[in-house]
C-alpha positions as CSV (number, residue, x, y, z in Angstrom):
1,M,10.7,-10.2,4.1
2,K,7.9,-12.2,5.6
3,K,6.6,-9.0,7.1
4,F,5.9,-7.5,3.7
5,L,4.5,-10.6,2.0
6,I,0.8,-9.8,2.5
7,P,1.0,-6.1,1.5
8,I,3.0,-7.0,-1.6
9,L,0.5,-9.7,-2.5
10,G,-2.3,-7.1,-2.0
11,V,-0.6,-4.6,-4.3
12,I,0.0,-7.2,-7.0
13,L,-3.5,-8.6,-6.9
14,G,-5.0,-5.1,-6.7
15,A,-3.0,-3.8,-9.7
16,T,-3.9,-6.9,-11.7
17,S,-7.6,-6.4,-10.8
18,G,-7.5,-2.7,-11.7
19,Y,-5.9,-3.4,-15.1
20,L,-8.4,-6.2,-15.9
21,Y,-11.3,-3.9,-14.9
22,W,-10.0,-1.3,-17.3
23,Q,-9.6,-3.9,-20.0
24,Q,-12.9,-5.6,-19.6
25,I,-15.2,-2.8,-18.4
26,G,-13.4,0.5,-18.7
27,C,-15.0,3.7,-19.6
28,S,-16.4,4.1,-23.1
29,S,-16.7,7.9,-23.1
30,G,-13.2,8.5,-21.8
31,T,-14.4,11.0,-19.1
32,C,-14.1,8.7,-16.1
33,M,-11.3,9.8,-13.9
34,I,-10.2,6.3,-12.8
35,T,-11.1,4.0,-15.6
36,S,-10.3,6.1,-18.6
37,K,-6.6,5.1,-18.7
38,P,-5.0,1.8,-17.8
39,L,-2.4,3.4,-15.6
40,N,-5.0,5.2,-13.4
41,S,-7.0,2.0,-13.0
42,T,-3.9,-0.1,-12.2
43,I,-2.6,2.4,-9.6
44,Y,-6.1,2.7,-8.0
45,G,-6.4,-1.1,-7.9
46,A,-2.9,-1.4,-6.3
47,V,-3.7,1.2,-3.6
48,M,-7.0,-0.5,-2.9
49,G,-5.4,-3.9,-2.7
50,Y,-2.7,-2.6,-0.3
51,L,-5.4,-1.1,2.0
52,V,-7.7,-4.1,1.9
53,F,-5.0,-6.7,2.5
54,G,-3.5,-4.4,5.2
55,L,-6.9,-4.4,7.0
56,I,-7.2,-8.1,6.7
57,E,-3.7,-8.6,8.0
58,D,-4.5,-6.4,11.1
59,L,-7.7,-8.3,11.7
60,I,-5.9,-11.6,11.6
61,K,-3.2,-10.4,14.0
62,K,-5.7,-9.1,16.5
63,R,-7.3,-12.6,16.8
């Protein structure tokens, strides 16, 4: 379980950030692919959080 803690944390924080970005900034015209719908923005944020936290985890392990 400890092995998956950092990636899960990245997904949760990324999804939350993606949703908040849609809620606060979003896309007023509705033509933006990522920010026009909350689901798209949340999924995009979750993927980005997973990738960024995975990269940070790898960098920490290499040191």
